[in-house]
LOZAZA-353457 format. One record per atom (N, C-alpha, C): x negated, y negated, z. Coordinates in steps of 0.2 Angstrom, whole numbers, plus 5000, padded with zeros to 4 digits. Layout:
<rs>
XYZ;...
</rs>
This chain:
<rs>
443444005420;443244075425;442644075425;442244075419;441744105420;441144085425;441343995429;440743975431;441044015439;441644025440;441644055446;441544125446;441544155441;441244235440;440344225440;440044195440;439344185440;439344175448;439844135452;439544115457;439344165460;439044205467;438944255472;439644235476;439744295478;440444295485;440444355487;440644335494;440644395499;441544405500;441744475500;442344475501;442544515507;442744505512;443044545520;443644555520;443944555518;444744575519;444744595512;444544645508;444944715502;445144775506;445944775505;446044855506;445944885500;445544945501;445545025497;445745015491;446845045493;447245075492;447345005489;447644945490;447744895488;447444845481;446744895480;446444855473;446344905469;446744935467;446645025462;446844975457;446644995450;446644935445;447344965443;447944945437;448444955433;448245025431;447744985428;447745075422;447445125425;447245115431;447045195434;447845235439;448445155439;448745145443;449045225438;449445165431;449745195426;449645275425;448945295423;448645375422;448845425426;448745385435;448945425439;449945455440;450245405439;450945415438;451145445434;450745425429;451145465422;451045535424;450445575427;450345615428;450845665435;450745615438;451545635444;451945655441;452045615436;452845605432;453045675429;452545695425;452445765421;452645835424;452145815432;452445865435;453145865440;453345825440;454145785442;453945755449;453445755452;453445715459;453745665460;453845635455;454045535453;454345545447;455045515446;455045475440;454645445437;454245415431;453745375429;454145315425;454845325423;455045255422;455445225425;455245245434;455745195442;455045155442;454245185439;453845125442;453445095436;453245115431;453045105424;453145045422;453645005424;453644915426;453744895430;453444915436;453444885442;452544885438;451944935438;451544935436;451244895431;451744885427;451344825419;451444765421;452044735427;451844675430;451344625433;451344585431;450744565435;451044525440;451644475438;452044425445;452444455450;452244525451;452844555454;453144525460;453644545461;454144535467;453944535473;454144535479;453844565486;454344615485;454944655484;455144695484;454644745479;454544735474;454044745467;453444795473;453144725473;452644745480;452544795484;453344815487;453344865492;453344935489;453744925483;453844975477;453145005475;452644965475;451945005473;451545015478;451644985483;451245015489;451545065489;452045095487;452445175489;452345195486;452045195478;452045225472;451045245476;450645205480;449945205480;450045275484;450445255490;450245295496;450445355493;450845405488;450945455485;450645475483;449745445478;449645425474;448945475477;448745415482;448145435487;448245515491;448145545489;448345615494;447845665491;447445635488;446745705485;446345665487;445645695487;444945695487;444945675482;445045715473;444645665470;444745605467;445645585469;445845545468;445445445470;445545465476;445045415483;444445435481;443945485481;443545455477;443445395471;443945425467;443745405459;444245335462;444745315464;444945225467;443945185470;443745235474;443545185477;442745165474;442645235466;441845215460;442145155459;442945145456;443145085452;443245025456;443345055462;443844955464;442844935468;442244965468;441744925471;441344905464;441644955457;441344915447;441644845449;442244845451;442744805450;442344735453;442544715458;442144695464;441544685460;440844715459;440244715459;440344645451;440744675447;440744635442;440944545443;441444555448;441544475448;440944455452;440644475451;439844445458;440044445464;440544495468;440344495472;440044545473;439244515480;438944535483;438644595486;439244545493;439444595499;439944615496;440144665501;440944715501;441144735507;441644705511;441844735516;442744785515;442644825512;443044895512;443244925516;444044905519;444544945522;445144975520;445045045526;445445085522;445745145528;446245155527;446545205532;446445265532;445945295535;445845375536;446345395535;446645435532;447145475530;447145565530;447445575535;447645665536;448245695531;448045725527;448645765526;448545845523;448845905527;448645935530;448545995525;449245955521;449546015515;449046015509;448545955508;448145935504;447545965506;447345985511;446746015515;446445945516;446845895519;446245845519;446445795527;445845795530;445645755536;445745675535;445445665542;445345585543;444545595539;444045645541;443445645541;443345655531;443945705530;443545715522;443945675521;444545635522;444445595516;444045515517;443745505523;443145465524;442645495518;442445555519;441945595516;442245565507;442645575504;442745565498;442745495498;442945425502;442645375497;441945365499;441445415500;440745405501;440545435495;441045475494;440845525489;440845475481;441145415483;441545375477;440945315476;440845305480;440345255480;439345295480;439545325479;438945375478;438945375470;439745395468;439745405460;439745315456;439745265459;439645195455;438845195452;438945165444;438345195441;438245115437;438845065439;438645015433;438144965440;438045015446;437644935451;437644985456;436844965458;436644975465;436944985471;437145025474;437545005482;437345035487;437344985491;436844985496;437344995502;437345075507;437745055509;437545035520;436945045519;436445085523;436745025530;436645065537;436645025541;436445025547;436144975549;435544985556;435244915558;435144925564;435144845566;434244855571;433744885570;433144875569;432744885564;432044885567;431544865562;431444955560;431345025564;431445095564;431745095559;432445075560;432945115554;432845065550;432745005547;432644985540;432145025535;431645035540;431145085536;431145155534;431945175538;431945225534;432845225531;433145155528;433345135526;433445195519;434145175518;434645215512;434845185507;434745215499;435345165494;435645235492;436245205488;436645255484;436545225479;436045265475;435745215468;435745295465;436045285457;435945325454;435245305447;434545295448;434145285445;434245175445;433445155444;433645095449;433445065441;433645065437;433245035432;432945075428;432645035422;431845065417;431445025420;430945075419;430245015419;430044985426;430345015430;430444975437;430844935441;431444895436;431644835436;432244845441;432444795445;432844805450;433344815448;433944835449;434644805445;435144785450;435444765446;436044715452;436244765455;436244745461;436644785470;437344755472;437544785476;438244745478;438144805487;438044745492;438044785498;438744795500;439044855502;439544875504;439644905510;439744885514;440144905520;440944935522;440845005528;441644995527;441944995535;442544965533;442944965541;443545015539;443645045546;444145075544;444745065549;445345065545;446045045548;446345075552;446645045558;447245105561;447845055559;448345105557;448945085556;449445075561;449845035560;449945005567;450645055569;451045105562;451345155563;451245195566;450445215567;450045275573;450145285580;449945335581;450145355588;449345305593;449345295598;448445295601;448145345599;448545405602;447845455599;447945465591;448045455589;447845415581;447445405580;447645335584;447045275583;446245275584;446445335593;445745335592;445245385591;445345435587;445145485582;445045425577;445145375574;444945335571;444445295573;444345285578;443745245579;443445295583;443545335583;442845395586;442745415581;442945405574;442645435568;442145395566;442345325567;442245255564;441345275567;441245295576;440745295578;440245325576;440545405572;440245435571;440045425564;440145365561;439945375553;439645315553;439245295558;438945225558;438545225555;438045285555;437645275550;437645275544;438245305540;438445295534;438945225529;438545175535;438945095532;439645085536;439645125541;440545095544;440145055549;440544995548;440344935552;440844915559;441344915558;441944905561;442644935561;443344915566;443744935564;444344875560;444944885558;445144855557;446144895559;446444815563;447044845563;447744815558;447944845556;448344835549;448744875550;449444875545;450044885543;450844865544;451244875543;452044825542;452044795550;451844725552;451644685558;452444695562;452844725559;453744735563;453744785567;452944825564;453244885568;452344905571;452744945579;452044965583;451844905587;451944895594;451844865599;451044865601;451044775602;449944775603;449844835607;450244865613;450044885619;449844955617;450245005612;449945045611;449245035610;448645005606;448244995604;447544945606;447744925612;447444855616;446844885618;447044955623;446445005625;446145065618;446345075612;445845095608;445545055605;445644985605;445144905600;444544885606;445044885616;444444865619;443844945618;444044965617;443445045619;443145025610;443445025607;443045005600;442344945602;442544915605;442244855606;441744875609;442044905617;441444925618;440944955619;441045005612;440445035609;440245005604;440244955603;439944915596;440144915591;440644925589;441044935584;441444855584;441244835578;441744735577;442444735575;442744705576;443544725576;443844675574;444144675566;444544605563;445144645565;445744575565;446544595567;446744565563;447344605560;447944565556;448244525563;448344465557;448444405565;448844355562;449644365564;450144295561;450444285555;450544375554;450744375550;451644385548;451644385554;452444365556;452444325563;453144305567;452744245570;453044255577;452644305579;452944325585;452144305592;452344275593;451944225598;451444255604;452044325607;451544345611;450844365609;451144415603;450644465601;450144415598;450244355595;449644315590;449244285597;449644265603;449144245606;448544275611;449044375612;448544425615;447844435610;448244435604;447644445600;447044405598;447344325600;446944285601;446444305609;446744315613;446444325621;446044385619;446144435616;445544475615;444844465611;445144405608;444244385606;444144435601;444244455593;443944505590;443444455585;443044505583;442344445577;442844415571;443444445571;443744405563;444444385563;445044375563;445744385560;445744375554;446444415553;446644385544;447344375543;447344305538;447944275538;448044225543;448244255548;448144175553;449044125550;449444165550;449944135543;450544095548;450744125555;451244115557;451244075566;450744055564;450344035570;450743935572;451043925580;451243865582;450643835584;450943775586;450443725589;449943755595;450243785597;449543785605;449443845600;449343895597;448843955594;448443915591;448643875587;448243865581;447543805587;447843785594;447243755597;446943805600;447043855601;446843905605;446443935598;446543965593;446143975586;445543925587;445543885586;445443825584;444343825589;445043805594;444343835602;444143895602;444343955597;443944025599;443544005594;443543985589;443143975582;443044055579;443644085580;443744145578;443744165569;443244155564;443344175558;443744175557;444244155550;444944195547;444844195540;445044265538;444844285532;445744265529;445544235524;446044165519;446244235513;447144245512;447044235505;447444225501;447244185500;448144135497;448444175493;448444205487;448744225482;449244295486;448944315491;449244385494;449644325498;449744275504;450144245505;450844235503;450744175498;451244175493;451344225488;451144265486;451544315485;452044365487;452044365495;452144425499;452544365503;452944295501;453244245502;453144225511;452344245514;452344205521;452144155521;451944155515;451944045516;452044025507;452743975509;453143955503;452643925498;452043885499;451943845493;451243835496;450543845491;449943815491;449843745496;450343705496;450243645497;450243625505;450543695511;450743685513;450443755517;449843775514;449443835516;448943805520;448743825527;448443835530;447843825529;447643855525;446743825521;446643775523;446843715522;446643645521;446543635527;446943635532;446943625538;446343665543;446043735538;445443745544;445043725540;445143715533;444543685530;444243615533;444543585531;444643525532;444343505541;444443565545;444243555554;443543585554;443243625547;442843655548;442843715552;443443725551;443443815555;443343855552;442743915553;442743945550;443144005544;442943995540;443344025534;443244065530;443344115525;443244145521;443844165516;443744145511;444244185503;444244255504;444944255502;444844365501;445244385496;445544415494;445944435488;446544475495;446344505498;446644555502;446944655498;447244645493;447544675488;447344635479;446944665478;446944615471;447244685466;447444715466;447644755461;448644755463;448644745470;449444735465;449544665467;449144615469;449144545469;449344515462;448744575458;448544535451;448044495452;447544465457;446944445456;446444455459;445844415458;445144445459;444844385464;444344415466;443744365470;443744265468;443544275461;443544215457;444044185458;444544195455;445044175455;445444145462;445244165468;445444145472;444944095475;444544095471;443844025470;444243975468;444444005461;444543945457;445443915458;445843945460;446343905464;446343885471;445643915473;445643825482;445443775477;444843765474;444743725471;445243695468;445543705465;446143665460;446543635467;446943675471;447443675475;447243635481;446543645479;446343585488;445943515485;445943515479;445343475477;444443475481;444243535478;443543545481;443143575475;442543535478;441943515472;441643585471;441343615466;441243685464;440543685468;440143645472;439643655476;440043655484;440743625484;440743635492;441143715493;441243725485;441543785485;440943875485;440343845482;439743875484;439543865493;439543825495;439543795502;439843855506;440443855503;441143905507;440743975508;440644005503;440544075500;439944075506;439244035503;438944075508;438744055514;439144005518;439443995522;439444075529;440244115525;440244175525;439944215528;439144225526;438744275528;438744245534;438644235538;438844225546;439244235548;439844295543;440344305551;440544385546;439844435543;440044465541;439744515545;439944585547;439744635548;439144675551;438944665545;438044705543;437844665548;437044695547;436544675552;435944605550;435844585554;435244515550;434844525544;434644585545;434344585541;434744575533;435144625532;435744595525;435844545524;435944495533;436144425531;435644385528;435044395531;434344385528;434044365520;434544435517;434344465510;434944425504;435444425508;436044355504;435944305503;435744265510;435644185508;434944185502;434544225502;433944235497;434344215490;434944305488;435244265484;435544215484;436144205488;436444115484;435844075483;435244065487;434744005486;434544025480;434744075477;434144095470;434844065466;435344085466;436044065461;435844005463;436043975466;435843875468;435543875462;434943885463;434543865458;434843875450;434943945451;435243965442;435643905441;436243895447;436843865443;436743775443;436043745447;436043695446;436343635453;436143695458;436943655463;436443625468;
</rs>
């Protein structure tokens, strides 16, 4: 794994709440157990298991939903998740999360996102860049969340972090619009786009289409969870919408494949997630191979690194082994993903330089 860790990587499909450390989950669950909010013994074994069944995965998500209802916890898990990705040599991270409202805890969607930003500011192991701007004047005023950039003027290791605000399919159109407007207001704080996610069996696309069109009109980039279940009407509508990217794309039929390939919409591939959720029965029939061989734009991602017990490095190692792709080609796969990120050209240029230096270091 050492080589895969040393290779720079981009993570474009990572859910904040699904990427929590097991050790943190255990600690927080124990605290809730002591308060009588949950029965700790009911969840302890699920947290300690790495190879979780689909039923256990959903049980863990239920626990996480209970845990992430206060600002302090949201800030803490944000800090830890960013540090964990940085430790895997992820140099650019798009972190997606659903802004939550919890009136009993005094939490609004805005205060939830402010807690996320507080967590980013608390990162101490690396320099965190969350600035977003697209013109020269903006770059001149760029700011970095940094708690001291090394001794004697040396630059510390950096991770670029951008935020995607997720619309949950359980939400109303009004709640979804609130999320989009919050994203617009927080652009200067690194929010670059909108994600539509949640249980694919819930909600109608017609509820969210006007909201997503509004987001696109306002210059927000949109990524959609698409094809997690075989709903061809919705899949076709999502492809016709022409989002900037889609996630998963597991249940497309022949006509939808043709439409996807002709559109060149980049696909966020989550191998371990697709196998663990039983969306795809085995890697040998995974659509990664078809998309890779047809040179369709794709990027490997973790989805929920904590819940599915994986890392960015592991996803690259798995793909290399399962599909017989050499290290140089896997490196190129990671580098090509720079073209699909939601940050501006200045960041893309800096990432290209990082990969060029890494190619020399790794003797590729």
